[in-house]
C-alpha positions, -999 to 999 in steps of 0.1 A, spaced: 0 0 -5 13 32 -8 1 69 12 -13 97 -12 11 111 -35 36 84 -31 56 68 -58 68 31 -64 84 8 -91 63 -25 -89 77 -55 -109 48 -75 -126 50 -111 -140 17 -128 -126 -4 -136 -156 -37 -115 -134 -9 -89 -123 -2 -85 -165 -35 -83 -179 -52 -55 -146 -16 -33 -163 -28 -39 -198 -65 -30 -192 -50 1 -170 -31 13 -199 -66 10 -222 -85 28 -202 -72 58 -179 -38 44 -166 -52 35 -133 -59 3 -110 -73 -4 -78 -53 -28 -46 -70 -39 -20 -57 -61 9 -70 -91 20 -78 -97 55 -49 -122 66 -72 -131 101 -94 -146 72 -73 -166 49 -63 -186 80 -99 -199 83 -93 -206 44 -118 -178 36 -120 -150 12 -124 -113 25 -110 -81 21 -98 -52 43 -115 -17 42 -90 -3 26 -75 -3 -6 -60 28 -33 -62 37 -63 -25 40 -83 -20 55 -112 7 42 -145 35 70 -146 57 48 -172 67 13 -176 86 -10 -196 92 -44 -208 111 -68 -181 118 -102 -175 116 -119 -141 136 -147 -130 124 -173 -109 141 -194 -77 148 -224 -99 160 -200 -129 134 -201 -153 124 -169 -170 90 -152 -180 85 -119 -192 74 -95 -171 64 -53 -170 85 -31 -147 60 3 -138 63 33 -119 35 44 -102 18 70 -76 -10 66 -53 -36 88 -59 -64 104 -40 -97 76 -43 -122 98 -39 -149 91 -7 -173 63 -14 -208 64 5 -207 35 34 
């Protein structure tokens, strides 16, 4: 999670994250990031925490991911900034 205005470089290599990045590039260069509830995961349940962030893609470049076994796959390094999220009704 990033604080508002904070920047980071993400190294994305799993297929679902790459798809999110591709879709964001087609749309408005933003995507959401959520936090999983660790307590629920301990009980094999899926639950999200009530926090998240909206990330703006500032730049990206192709890269290569190397796994722990020495295998490689295509990946993307993306520089992102956390955007102010609109207040949602509760």
